[in-house]
Residue frames as qw, qx, qy, qz and C-alpha x, y, z in Angstrom:
[[0.373, -0.827, 0.257, 0.332, 84.89, 72.12, 38.69],
 [0.748, 0.631, -0.147, 0.145, 87.54, 72.58, 35.93],
 [0.653, -0.663, 0.289, 0.224, 91.05, 71.51, 37.04],
 [0.546, 0.761, -0.345, 0.061, 94.25, 72.26, 35.35],
 [0.894, -0.377, 0.149, 0.191, 96.95, 69.75, 36.31],
 [0.378, 0.826, -0.408, 0.092, 100.53, 71.01, 35.60],
 [0.538, -0.575, 0.617, -0.010, 103.30, 68.47, 35.88],
 [0.137, 0.389, -0.839, -0.355, 104.96, 65.45, 34.26],
 [0.909, 0.084, -0.076, -0.402, 103.45, 62.44, 32.84],
 [0.888, -0.215, 0.383, 0.134, 104.98, 58.86, 33.02],
 [0.576, 0.196, -0.793, 0.004, 107.58, 57.09, 32.39],
 [0.726, -0.524, -0.140, -0.423, 105.76, 55.00, 35.10],
 [0.533, 0.155, -0.694, 0.459, 108.22, 54.23, 37.91],
 [0.431, -0.674, -0.527, 0.285, 105.93, 55.79, 40.49],
 [0.310, -0.315, -0.089, 0.892, 106.28, 59.31, 42.04],
 [0.202, 0.461, 0.099, -0.859, 105.08, 62.50, 40.49],
 [0.304, 0.202, -0.575, -0.732, 104.41, 61.45, 36.88],
 [0.263, -0.218, -0.932, -0.117, 102.35, 58.42, 37.77],
 [0.043, -0.467, -0.663, 0.584, 100.45, 60.32, 40.35],
 [0.225, 0.362, -0.140, -0.894, 99.55, 63.08, 37.96],
 [0.339, 0.022, -0.756, -0.559, 98.15, 60.55, 35.49],
 [0.288, -0.303, -0.904, 0.091, 96.29, 58.55, 38.03],
 [0.033, 0.428, 0.459, -0.778, 94.84, 61.62, 39.71],
 [0.333, 0.217, -0.356, -0.846, 93.55, 62.84, 36.25],
 [0.344, -0.149, -0.875, -0.306, 91.91, 59.39, 35.75],
 [0.173, -0.445, -0.778, 0.408, 90.12, 59.45, 39.22],
 [0.123, 0.414, 0.223, -0.874, 89.01, 63.03, 38.86],
 [0.361, 0.149, -0.489, -0.780, 87.53, 62.51, 35.50],
 [0.286, -0.274, -0.918, -0.001, 85.77, 59.24, 36.72],
 [0.150, -0.514, -0.654, 0.535, 84.21, 61.52, 39.38],
 [0.172, 0.838, 0.516, 0.052, 82.94, 64.08, 37.00],
 [0.258, -0.737, 0.110, 0.615, 85.66, 66.76, 37.05],
 [0.656, 0.748, 0.048, 0.090, 86.63, 68.46, 33.95],
 [0.626, -0.628, 0.305, 0.348, 90.38, 67.90, 33.85],
 [0.661, 0.722, -0.143, 0.148, 93.28, 68.79, 31.61],
 [0.787, -0.410, 0.175, 0.426, 96.98, 67.85, 32.05],
 [0.351, 0.914, -0.203, 0.025, 99.60, 70.26, 30.78],
 [0.910, -0.190, 0.223, 0.294, 102.79, 68.38, 30.04],
 [0.120, 0.895, -0.303, -0.306, 106.04, 70.12, 29.09],
 [0.347, -0.336, 0.818, 0.313, 107.38, 67.53, 26.64],
 [0.570, 0.329, -0.342, -0.671, 106.21, 66.85, 23.07],
 [0.324, 0.135, -0.931, -0.103, 106.96, 63.08, 23.28],
 [0.006, 0.172, 0.877, -0.449, 104.32, 62.93, 26.14],
 [0.463, 0.113, -0.062, -0.877, 101.28, 64.49, 24.29],
 [0.061, -0.196, -0.970, -0.132, 98.43, 62.13, 24.37],
 [0.350, -0.152, -0.032, -0.924, 95.10, 63.66, 23.76],
 [0.644, -0.216, -0.702, -0.212, 93.38, 60.34, 24.54],
 [0.580, -0.317, -0.592, 0.461, 94.40, 60.92, 28.07],
 [0.127, -0.943, -0.272, -0.142, 93.61, 64.56, 28.10],
 [0.588, -0.520, 0.134, 0.605, 97.22, 65.53, 28.25],
 [0.456, 0.871, 0.116, 0.143, 98.23, 68.47, 26.19],
 [0.701, 0.005, 0.018, 0.712, 101.90, 69.35, 25.40],
 [0.013, 0.990, 0.139, -0.001, 102.97, 72.91, 26.06],
 [0.601, 0.380, -0.184, 0.679, 105.88, 75.17, 25.85],
 [0.397, -0.743, -0.285, 0.457, 107.18, 77.34, 28.80],
 [0.314, -0.272, 0.237, 0.878, 108.84, 79.66, 26.21],
 [0.418, 0.689, 0.306, -0.507, 106.99, 82.28, 24.43],
 [0.089, 0.455, -0.623, -0.630, 108.94, 81.68, 21.20],
 [0.072, -0.183, -0.937, -0.288, 106.28, 78.86, 20.70],
 [0.323, -0.023, 0.237, -0.916, 103.22, 80.99, 21.10],
 [0.664, -0.082, -0.494, -0.555, 100.85, 78.34, 19.81],
 [0.773, -0.245, -0.581, 0.072, 101.74, 76.07, 22.68],
 [0.100, 0.439, -0.458, 0.767, 102.80, 78.68, 25.22],
 [0.266, -0.284, -0.855, 0.342, 101.63, 77.47, 28.77],
 [0.110, 0.318, 0.397, -0.854, 99.78, 80.67, 29.76],
 [0.463, 0.187, -0.351, -0.792, 97.85, 80.82, 26.52],
 [0.459, -0.071, -0.860, -0.210, 96.93, 77.03, 26.72],
 [0.167, -0.326, -0.794, 0.486, 95.76, 77.22, 30.30],
 [0.194, 0.298, 0.202, -0.912, 93.84, 80.40, 29.77],
 [0.452, 0.100, -0.543, -0.700, 92.04, 78.86, 26.85],
 [0.376, -0.187, -0.904, 0.076, 91.02, 76.00, 29.10],
 [0.334, -0.530, 0.039, -0.778, 89.59, 78.54, 31.68],
 [0.557, -0.155, -0.783, 0.230, 90.18, 76.41, 34.70],
 [0.515, -0.792, -0.167, -0.283, 88.55, 77.02, 38.19],
 [0.601, -0.721, 0.341, 0.049, 91.75, 75.90, 39.92],
 [0.587, 0.613, -0.525, 0.067, 95.43, 75.13, 39.08],
 [0.853, -0.467, 0.232, 0.014, 97.09, 72.14, 40.74],
 [0.362, 0.784, -0.502, 0.046, 100.89, 72.34, 40.26],
 [0.962, -0.248, 0.105, 0.049, 102.98, 69.09, 40.78],
 [0.440, 0.717, -0.483, 0.243, 106.63, 68.71, 41.23],
 [0.806, -0.181, -0.427, 0.368, 109.27, 66.92, 43.29],
 [0.367, -0.149, -0.263, 0.880, 110.47, 70.43, 44.29],
 [0.104, 0.691, 0.387, -0.601, 108.45, 73.51, 43.34],
 [0.376, 0.503, 0.489, 0.606, 107.19, 74.81, 39.97],
 [0.228, -0.426, -0.302, 0.822, 107.71, 78.50, 41.05],
 [0.075, 0.063, -0.311, -0.945, 106.40, 80.30, 37.95],
 [0.192, -0.451, -0.836, -0.247, 103.11, 78.57, 38.27],
 [0.188, -0.602, -0.484, 0.606, 102.40, 81.32, 40.92],
 [0.010, 0.333, -0.237, -0.913, 102.68, 83.99, 38.22],
 [0.191, -0.173, -0.795, -0.549, 100.38, 82.05, 35.99],
 [0.234, -0.559, -0.778, 0.164, 97.73, 81.66, 38.73],
 [0.076, -0.591, -0.224, 0.772, 97.95, 85.43, 39.60],
 [0.042, 0.161, -0.469, -0.868, 97.73, 86.44, 35.86],
 [0.304, -0.296, -0.794, -0.435, 94.54, 84.26, 35.40],
 [0.426, -0.364, 0.257, -0.787, 93.16, 85.13, 38.79],
 [0.838, -0.056, -0.483, -0.248, 92.87, 81.39, 39.47],
 [0.683, -0.625, 0.339, -0.171, 93.37, 79.67, 42.90],
 [0.528, 0.532, -0.656, 0.085, 96.69, 77.70, 42.99],
 [0.871, -0.423, 0.212, -0.129, 97.46, 74.40, 44.79],
 [0.316, 0.629, -0.709, 0.037, 101.06, 73.26, 44.94],
 [0.951, -0.284, 0.098, -0.080, 101.84, 69.56, 45.69],
 [0.182, 0.747, -0.635, 0.074, 105.44, 68.67, 46.48],
 [0.972, -0.022, -0.178, -0.153, 106.55, 65.15, 46.41],
 [0.737, 0.402, -0.419, 0.347, 110.35, 64.89, 46.74],
 [0.716, -0.664, -0.133, 0.171, 111.95, 64.07, 50.03],
 [0.654, -0.043, 0.072, 0.752, 115.23, 65.56, 48.55],
 [0.139, 0.867, 0.297, 0.376, 113.61, 68.98, 48.07],
 [0.396, -0.903, 0.068, 0.156, 115.32, 70.60, 51.12],
 [0.668, -0.328, 0.383, 0.547, 118.71, 69.48, 49.68],
 [0.456, 0.491, 0.455, 0.587, 117.93, 70.70, 46.11],
 [0.090, -0.955, -0.252, -0.131, 116.58, 73.98, 47.53],
 [0.518, -0.727, 0.184, 0.412, 119.97, 74.72, 49.28],
 [0.567, -0.053, 0.481, 0.666, 121.63, 74.56, 45.93],
 [0.305, 0.780, 0.467, 0.284, 119.41, 77.17, 44.32],
 [0.315, 0.332, -0.057, 0.887, 120.55, 80.71, 43.77],
 [0.040, -0.258, -0.503, 0.824, 119.51, 83.42, 46.25],
 [0.416, 0.155, -0.163, -0.881, 116.87, 84.98, 43.77],
 [0.525, -0.083, -0.782, -0.325, 115.42, 81.31, 43.28],
 [0.319, -0.213, -0.795, 0.471, 115.12, 80.86, 46.87],
 [0.145, 0.244, 0.255, -0.924, 113.32, 84.21, 47.42],
 [0.459, 0.076, -0.459, -0.757, 111.09, 83.36, 44.53],
 [0.435, -0.158, -0.886, -0.034, 110.10, 80.02, 46.01],
 [0.108, -0.296, -0.641, 0.700, 109.06, 81.72, 49.23],
 [0.300, 0.225, -0.059, -0.925, 107.01, 84.20, 47.37],
 [0.492, 0.006, -0.689, -0.533, 105.20, 81.50, 45.33],
 [0.324, -0.190, -0.892, 0.252, 104.48, 79.46, 48.40],
 [0.048, 0.305, 0.432, -0.847, 102.94, 82.40, 50.06],
 [0.397, 0.186, -0.242, -0.866, 100.62, 82.95, 47.06],
 [0.324, -0.071, -0.910, -0.249, 99.30, 79.45, 47.10],
 [0.663, -0.398, -0.072, -0.630, 95.74, 78.72, 48.47],
 [0.916, -0.318, 0.218, -0.111, 96.95, 75.33, 49.64],
 [0.293, 0.606, -0.739, -0.014, 100.35, 73.56, 49.62],
 [0.957, -0.150, 0.043, -0.245, 100.35, 69.71, 49.81],
 [0.016, 0.623, -0.780, 0.056, 103.68, 68.23, 51.10],
 [0.786, 0.029, -0.577, -0.219, 103.93, 64.45, 50.85],
 [0.698, -0.210, -0.572, 0.376, 105.32, 64.06, 54.32],
 [0.401, -0.874, -0.251, 0.113, 105.41, 65.83, 57.62],
 [0.581, -0.422, 0.140, 0.682, 109.10, 66.67, 57.26],
 [0.310, 0.287, 0.414, 0.806, 108.45, 68.39, 54.02],
 [0.230, -0.826, -0.458, -0.234, 105.49, 70.20, 55.62],
 [0.537, -0.724, -0.096, 0.422, 107.78, 71.59, 58.30],
 [0.487, -0.153, 0.325, 0.796, 110.28, 72.64, 55.62],
 [0.184, 0.536, 0.512, 0.646, 107.87, 74.49, 53.37],
 [0.318, -0.880, -0.352, 0.037, 106.63, 76.41, 56.34],
 [0.553, -0.534, 0.104, 0.631, 110.08, 77.64, 57.02],
 [0.386, 0.143, 0.484, 0.772, 110.05, 78.99, 53.36],
 [0.150, 0.083, -0.009, -0.985, 107.06, 81.13, 53.71],
 [0.377, -0.286, -0.779, -0.412, 104.12, 78.78, 53.28],
 [0.440, -0.397, 0.246, -0.767, 101.22, 79.71, 55.64],
 [0.024, -0.114, 0.972, -0.204, 100.87, 76.82, 58.11],
 [0.531, 0.303, 0.490, -0.621, 97.06, 77.20, 57.93],
 [0.682, 0.534, -0.169, -0.469, 97.26, 76.41, 54.22],
 [0.185, 0.447, -0.875, -0.034, 99.66, 73.36, 54.56],
 [0.891, -0.052, 0.135, -0.431, 97.85, 70.00, 54.27],
 [0.125, -0.420, 0.891, 0.121, 100.19, 66.90, 54.53],
 [0.887, 0.230, 0.126, -0.380, 98.85, 64.19, 52.17],
 [0.476, -0.304, 0.762, 0.315, 101.07, 61.18, 51.28],
 [0.373, 0.442, -0.420, -0.699, 101.16, 60.78, 47.53],
 [0.141, 0.063, 0.984, 0.092, 99.62, 57.20, 47.41],
 [0.542, 0.163, -0.133, -0.814, 96.42, 57.15, 45.30],
 [0.830, 0.085, 0.482, -0.266, 94.04, 54.34, 44.74],
 [0.282, -0.354, 0.773, 0.446, 95.59, 51.87, 42.40],
 [0.542, 0.232, -0.476, -0.652, 94.46, 50.99, 38.87],
 [0.926, -0.039, 0.163, -0.338, 92.44, 47.79, 38.55],
 [0.313, -0.518, 0.783, 0.147, 95.02, 45.16, 38.85],
 [0.569, 0.188, 0.800, -0.025, 92.68, 42.74, 37.11],
 [0.489, 0.782, 0.097, -0.375, 92.14, 44.96, 34.20],
 [0.777, 0.586, -0.097, 0.210, 94.28, 45.42, 31.17],
 [0.599, -0.737, 0.257, 0.178, 97.66, 44.84, 32.73],
 [0.223, 0.782, -0.541, -0.216, 99.89, 44.25, 29.78],
 [0.907, 0.190, -0.368, -0.078, 100.07, 40.38, 30.03],
 [0.840, -0.517, 0.135, 0.095, 101.99, 38.01, 32.17],
 [0.159, 0.868, -0.459, -0.097, 105.75, 38.76, 31.89],
 [0.976, -0.121, 0.158, 0.091, 106.90, 35.11, 31.29],
 [0.684, 0.555, -0.201, 0.430, 110.04, 36.27, 29.44],
 [0.061, -0.687, 0.444, -0.572, 111.19, 37.83, 32.76],
 [0.526, -0.439, 0.535, -0.494, 109.86, 35.55, 35.47],
 [0.013, 0.145, -0.985, -0.090, 109.50, 32.33, 33.70],
 [0.449, -0.340, -0.720, -0.405, 106.38, 30.01, 33.73],
 [0.534, -0.562, 0.079, -0.627, 103.73, 30.23, 36.59],
 [0.921, -0.309, -0.223, -0.076, 104.48, 26.78, 37.84],
 [0.713, 0.240, -0.434, 0.495, 107.37, 25.44, 39.94],
 [0.590, -0.657, -0.310, 0.353, 109.10, 26.66, 43.10],
 [0.454, 0.252, 0.025, 0.854, 111.08, 29.60, 41.60],
 [0.201, -0.762, -0.417, 0.453, 110.75, 32.76, 43.64],
 [0.361, 0.641, 0.260, 0.626, 110.49, 36.05, 41.84],
 [0.367, -0.613, -0.240, 0.657, 111.99, 39.14, 43.49],
 [0.318, 0.777, 0.291, 0.458, 111.53, 42.68, 41.98],
 [0.370, -0.593, -0.167, 0.696, 113.44, 45.87, 42.73],
 [0.372, 0.757, 0.369, 0.389, 112.87, 49.16, 40.92],
 [0.295, -0.843, -0.058, 0.445, 114.42, 52.59, 40.87],
 [0.467, 0.864, -0.179, 0.063, 116.87, 54.92, 39.19],
 [0.869, 0.086, -0.181, 0.453, 120.60, 54.21, 38.95],
 [0.007, 0.783, -0.278, 0.557, 121.55, 56.94, 41.46],
 [0.272, 0.279, -0.789, 0.475, 123.46, 56.06, 44.62],
 [0.356, -0.110, 0.563, -0.738, 120.55, 56.56, 47.07],
 [0.825, 0.084, -0.251, -0.499, 118.41, 54.08, 45.12],
 [0.515, -0.443, 0.716, -0.164, 120.83, 51.26, 46.32],
 [0.898, 0.314, -0.116, -0.286, 120.59, 49.03, 43.39],
 [0.419, 0.577, -0.684, 0.153, 124.13, 48.06, 43.78],
 [0.503, -0.348, 0.639, -0.467, 123.08, 46.01, 46.90],
 [0.896, 0.167, 0.055, -0.407, 121.23, 43.36, 44.80],
 [0.697, 0.426, -0.576, -0.041, 124.20, 41.41, 43.33],
 [0.155, 0.359, -0.817, 0.425, 125.86, 40.47, 46.60],
 [0.594, -0.046, 0.486, -0.640, 122.58, 39.81, 48.43],
 [0.857, 0.299, -0.176, -0.380, 121.58, 37.54, 45.48],
 [0.489, 0.460, -0.731, 0.125, 124.84, 35.74, 45.64],
 [0.181, -0.191, 0.806, -0.530, 124.17, 34.76, 49.37],
 [0.758, 0.130, 0.192, -0.609, 120.69, 33.62, 48.46],
 [0.765, 0.373, -0.485, -0.200, 122.18, 31.23, 45.92],
 [0.203, 0.418, -0.820, 0.335, 124.53, 29.88, 48.51],
 [0.481, -0.047, 0.607, -0.631, 121.46, 29.05, 50.59],
 [0.173, 0.098, 0.950, 0.242, 120.20, 26.88, 47.72],
 [0.357, 0.564, 0.422, -0.614, 117.23, 29.14, 46.86],
 [0.385, 0.293, 0.666, 0.568, 115.70, 28.95, 43.40],
 [0.053, 0.811, 0.298, -0.501, 114.90, 32.50, 42.36],
 [0.421, 0.470, 0.308, 0.712, 115.12, 35.27, 39.80],
 [0.204, -0.725, -0.284, 0.593, 115.58, 38.82, 40.83],
 [0.378, 0.631, 0.456, 0.501, 114.52, 41.51, 38.36],
 [0.248, -0.463, -0.115, 0.843, 115.78, 45.12, 38.43],
 [0.298, 0.740, 0.530, 0.288, 113.46, 47.69, 36.68],
 [0.157, -0.863, -0.096, 0.471, 114.45, 51.24, 35.82],
 [0.544, 0.834, -0.017, 0.097, 115.79, 53.54, 33.13],
 [0.649, -0.545, 0.293, 0.443, 119.58, 53.51, 32.73],
 [0.289, 0.823, -0.392, -0.293, 122.15, 54.87, 30.53],
 [0.869, 0.317, -0.375, 0.061, 124.47, 52.40, 28.66],
 [0.280, 0.475, -0.639, 0.536, 127.21, 53.26, 31.22],
 [0.529, -0.331, 0.467, -0.626, 124.91, 52.88, 34.26],
 [0.946, 0.057, -0.027, -0.318, 123.62, 49.54, 32.95],
 [0.762, 0.396, -0.462, 0.221, 127.21, 48.32, 32.23],
 [0.001, -0.504, 0.657, -0.561, 128.58, 49.30, 35.69],
 [0.689, -0.234, 0.445, -0.522, 125.83, 47.31, 37.43],
 [0.935, 0.259, -0.174, -0.166, 126.04, 44.47, 34.92],
 [0.437, 0.548, -0.636, 0.324, 129.81, 44.24, 35.80],
 [0.310, -0.372, 0.673, -0.559, 128.97, 43.82, 39.58],
 [0.890, 0.084, 0.156, -0.420, 126.22, 41.24, 38.71],
 [0.809, 0.420, -0.409, 0.045, 128.94, 39.27, 36.67],
 [0.170, 0.518, -0.696, 0.467, 131.56, 39.52, 39.47],
 [0.576, -0.208, 0.569, -0.549, 128.99, 37.94, 41.81],
 [0.013, 0.064, -0.958, -0.280, 128.31, 35.29, 39.22],
 [0.303, 0.442, 0.666, -0.519, 124.62, 36.23, 39.05],
 [0.148, 0.232, -0.457, -0.846, 124.27, 36.90, 35.35],
 [0.272, -0.212, -0.827, -0.444, 121.42, 34.20, 34.97],
 [0.280, -0.526, -0.764, 0.248, 119.64, 35.07, 38.20],
 [0.061, -0.672, -0.246, 0.696, 119.76, 38.84, 38.37],
 [0.388, 0.488, 0.567, 0.539, 118.14, 40.64, 35.25],
 [0.002, -0.370, -0.041, 0.928, 118.23, 44.24, 34.34],
 [0.357, 0.582, 0.726, 0.085, 114.80, 44.71, 32.65],
 [0.175, 0.169, 0.239, 0.940, 115.24, 48.41, 31.92],
 [0.299, 0.154, 0.240, -0.910, 112.16, 50.68, 31.84],
 [0.058, 0.299, 0.943, 0.137, 108.83, 49.06, 31.71],
 [0.229, -0.400, -0.361, -0.811, 105.47, 50.50, 30.87],
 [0.438, -0.286, 0.428, -0.737, 103.00, 51.12, 33.67],
 [0.891, -0.012, -0.095, -0.443, 100.90, 48.12, 32.58],
 [0.796, 0.249, -0.530, 0.157, 103.95, 45.85, 32.39],
 [0.098, 0.381, -0.655, 0.645, 105.22, 46.99, 35.77],
 [0.652, -0.206, 0.303, -0.663, 101.82, 46.06, 37.30],
 [0.916, 0.166, -0.296, -0.215, 101.88, 42.86, 35.57],
 [0.557, 0.364, -0.644, 0.378, 105.38, 42.05, 36.84],
 [0.231, -0.327, 0.591, -0.700, 104.38, 42.95, 40.52],
 [0.844, -0.054, 0.058, -0.531, 101.39, 40.73, 40.15],
 [0.895, 0.233, -0.379, 0.024, 103.64, 37.83, 39.10],
 [0.275, 0.524, -0.608, 0.530, 106.27, 38.63, 41.78],
 [0.679, -0.402, -0.596, 0.148, 106.68, 37.06, 45.19],
 [0.485, -0.602, -0.198, 0.602, 108.77, 39.77, 46.90],
 [0.304, 0.867, 0.053, 0.392, 109.25, 43.46, 46.25],
 [0.707, -0.373, -0.163, 0.578, 112.57, 44.68, 47.65],
 [0.130, 0.963, 0.053, 0.230, 113.00, 48.42, 48.02],
 [0.762, -0.053, -0.145, 0.629, 116.74, 49.32, 48.24],
 [0.165, 0.754, 0.055, 0.633, 116.26, 53.13, 48.34],
 [0.427, 0.013, -0.558, 0.711, 117.77, 54.97, 51.22],
 [0.119, 0.306, 0.447, -0.832, 114.91, 57.39, 51.77],
 [0.003, 0.434, 0.757, 0.489, 111.35, 57.78, 50.59],
 [0.236, -0.133, 0.127, -0.954, 108.73, 60.52, 50.95],
 [0.792, -0.072, 0.240, -0.557, 106.18, 57.61, 50.99],
 [0.167, -0.253, 0.938, 0.167, 107.35, 54.73, 48.84],
 [0.672, 0.247, -0.030, -0.697, 104.40, 54.51, 46.56],
 [0.617, 0.293, -0.677, -0.275, 105.67, 51.26, 44.76],
 [0.040, 0.135, -0.892, 0.429, 106.02, 49.51, 48.22],
 [0.436, 0.192, 0.491, -0.729, 102.39, 50.09, 48.80],
 [0.670, 0.375, -0.311, -0.560, 101.33, 49.17, 45.32],
 [0.449, 0.254, -0.853, -0.078, 103.29, 45.95, 45.32],
 [0.143, -0.032, 0.821, -0.552, 101.72, 45.07, 48.75],
 [0.620, 0.289, 0.233, -0.691, 98.25, 45.57, 47.30],
 [0.708, 0.391, -0.460, -0.366, 99.13, 43.16, 44.42],
 [0.971, -0.172, -0.088, -0.144, 100.16, 40.46, 46.89],
 [0.637, 0.450, -0.449, 0.438, 103.85, 40.80, 47.25],
 [0.670, -0.638, -0.180, 0.334, 105.82, 40.64, 50.41],
 [0.340, 0.845, -0.051, 0.410, 107.77, 43.77, 50.75],
 [0.674, -0.412, -0.150, 0.594, 111.08, 44.81, 52.28],
 [0.200, 0.870, 0.101, 0.439, 112.00, 48.37, 52.75],
 [0.433, 0.286, -0.428, 0.740, 114.62, 50.47, 54.54],
 [0.374, -0.595, -0.616, 0.356, 113.91, 51.46, 58.14],
 [0.177, -0.173, -0.066, 0.967, 114.35, 55.08, 57.22],
 [0.278, -0.377, -0.542, -0.697, 110.82, 55.12, 55.73],
 [0.138, -0.058, 0.613, -0.776, 108.62, 56.50, 58.53],
 [0.597, 0.013, -0.118, -0.794, 105.38, 55.46, 56.96],
 [0.806, 0.030, -0.553, -0.208, 105.61, 51.62, 57.01],
 [0.491, -0.522, 0.611, -0.335, 105.72, 49.33, 59.99],
 [0.316, 0.255, -0.905, -0.128, 106.95, 45.73, 59.73],
 [0.778, -0.235, 0.112, -0.571, 104.42, 43.07, 60.56],
 [0.393, -0.376, 0.837, -0.070, 106.62, 40.05, 60.25],
 [0.682, 0.357, 0.628, -0.115, 104.20, 38.51, 57.54],
 [0.594, 0.620, 0.373, 0.351, 104.24, 40.65, 54.45],
 [0.168, 0.934, -0.111, 0.296, 106.06, 43.80, 55.49],
 [0.838, -0.267, -0.094, 0.465, 109.69, 43.58, 56.62],
 [0.119, 0.968, -0.187, 0.122, 112.29, 46.40, 57.27],
 [0.875, -0.050, -0.094, 0.471, 115.98, 46.35, 57.35],
 [0.392, -0.674, 0.032, 0.626, 118.80, 48.69, 58.35],
 [0.442, 0.880, 0.054, -0.164, 119.04, 51.44, 55.65],
 [0.358, 0.803, -0.475, -0.031, 121.86, 50.79, 53.20],
 [0.403, -0.509, 0.752, -0.117, 123.08, 47.74, 55.05],
 [0.620, 0.292, -0.617, -0.386, 123.48, 44.80, 52.58],
 [0.203, 0.091, -0.935, 0.276, 124.15, 42.22, 55.44],
 [0.315, 0.197, 0.583, -0.723, 121.07, 43.25, 57.32],
 [0.651, 0.306, -0.156, -0.677, 118.97, 43.19, 54.09],
 [0.534, 0.245, -0.783, -0.206, 120.22, 39.75, 53.34],
 [0.056, -0.026, -0.884, 0.464, 119.47, 38.39, 56.81],
 [0.438, 0.266, 0.339, -0.789, 115.98, 39.98, 56.73],
 [0.643, 0.320, -0.408, -0.564, 115.23, 38.56, 53.32],
 [0.335, 0.158, -0.928, 0.032, 116.43, 34.99, 54.34],
 [0.135, 0.144, 0.773, -0.603, 114.10, 35.21, 57.35],
 [0.571, 0.333, 0.128, -0.740, 111.19, 36.31, 55.16],
 [0.562, 0.325, -0.636, -0.417, 111.90, 33.50, 52.74],
 [0.053, -0.154, 0.952, -0.259, 112.05, 30.83, 55.42],
 [0.316, 0.348, 0.808, -0.354, 109.06, 28.56, 54.86],
 [0.428, 0.523, 0.016, -0.737, 107.76, 30.59, 51.96],
 [0.459, 0.185, 0.834, 0.242, 106.02, 28.60, 49.18],
 [0.106, 0.242, -0.337, -0.903, 105.46, 30.54, 45.94],
 [0.197, -0.227, -0.866, -0.400, 102.64, 27.99, 44.99],
 [0.063, -0.492, -0.719, 0.487, 100.31, 29.21, 47.76],
 [0.117, 0.800, 0.499, 0.312, 97.48, 31.40, 46.85],
 [0.282, 0.282, -0.142, 0.906, 98.44, 35.17, 47.08],
 [0.224, -0.675, -0.557, 0.429, 97.14, 37.35, 49.90],
 [0.226, 0.515, 0.267, 0.783, 95.93, 40.78, 48.73],
 [0.363, -0.856, -0.366, 0.040, 94.64, 42.25, 51.95],
 [0.521, 0.211, -0.105, 0.820, 96.32, 45.60, 52.38],
 [0.201, -0.724, -0.399, 0.526, 95.94, 48.48, 54.78],
 [0.206, -0.302, 0.271, 0.890, 97.21, 50.74, 51.97],
 [0.068, 0.466, 0.761, 0.445, 93.92, 50.42, 50.07],
 [0.240, -0.809, -0.523, 0.120, 92.03, 52.31, 52.46],
 [0.381, -0.603, 0.013, 0.700, 94.77, 54.83, 53.08],
 [0.219, 0.016, 0.529, 0.820, 94.91, 55.63, 49.39],
 [0.088, -0.672, -0.660, -0.325, 91.15, 56.13, 49.24],
 [0.326, -0.829, -0.320, 0.322, 91.44, 58.63, 52.10],
 [0.386, -0.326, 0.241, 0.829, 94.31, 60.47, 50.39],
 [0.104, 0.296, 0.608, 0.729, 92.15, 61.02, 47.38],
 [0.209, -0.803, -0.549, -0.104, 89.13, 62.23, 49.40],
 [0.418, -0.683, -0.127, 0.585, 91.40, 64.72, 51.07],
 [0.292, -0.034, 0.413, 0.862, 92.71, 66.06, 47.75],
 [0.064, -0.608, -0.649, -0.453, 89.04, 66.60, 46.69],
 [0.352, -0.810, -0.383, 0.272, 88.50, 68.47, 50.07],
 [0.422, -0.383, 0.132, 0.811, 91.43, 70.69, 49.26],
 [0.134, 0.292, 0.557, 0.766, 89.90, 71.53, 45.99],
 [0.216, -0.761, -0.584, -0.182, 86.56, 72.53, 47.59],
 [0.448, -0.727, -0.193, 0.483, 88.42, 74.69, 50.25],
 [0.383, -0.248, 0.291, 0.841, 90.85, 76.33, 47.80],
 [0.108, 0.415, 0.599, 0.676, 88.10, 77.12, 45.20],
 [0.125, -0.783, -0.578, 0.191, 86.06, 79.19, 47.61]]
């Protein structure tokens, strides 16, 4: 089967772009003929079978319909945090089955801001799809209200099998976490610098950890403008945490995996998640993970999974202190994780969707 994947490629913070790349890798490994169509010239990488395209007919050589038609796919798989509405026109023009995959837990909020014609177009596009894959049950219920046939809606969380963490991971990030020895605890938080990612919780929580005499470094990963970086750095400075809380900026996928392998705790400060891919990935790499209780997919176990009240810095602090009690970073890492089997099942279900949609 020839599969055309339409959607973004990394920067690798998780979510849609990382999933598109990882899905393409898994499918090619299993014998599918896959091509990814990416709407950004900086993301063109023919070694990864990703091809830059333009959505505007003013660039006819790279115009998306022409590029996809030349590939002659058996199925189109459209990826977005919301909905790539015009891919339904493309599928109809080519006479090719269409699968939509929708990742974003904020899609209902974004949909309400669309114009009336855009909302009507979204309903029409969903009705044309052979299958719709929402990342959560809440998203599934929402897309059904927009016009998706409930028989064609298949809820599949967006977690996919993790890349081999012992492969080429980009090297140990010593400049961020220090040497491997000693008792220093490494905490990692990642996300965008938007309010609902909650990165501003970190400085005050870190200050309390220091008052308890803990030896740690807390690394924040994520792309930021100069202004966003400066605002958070000012809060870090007011808390007196300049040497202990580090803004690492945006890391490559390999560097991010290397960092998670070196970390002891991954702390998710985001207020809501459609699944929380990075939490599951960090858990598989041996981290103890903290996440907000608004996430319906994870259950605390008191060992390596802990939840705190969403957005509450004090509750996050107390939960983290309890998780740190008696923790020794020199002990061997435990990598047993239920997310490994769940990810494999998600990928199996996507291939089943292909078989059903391609009939």
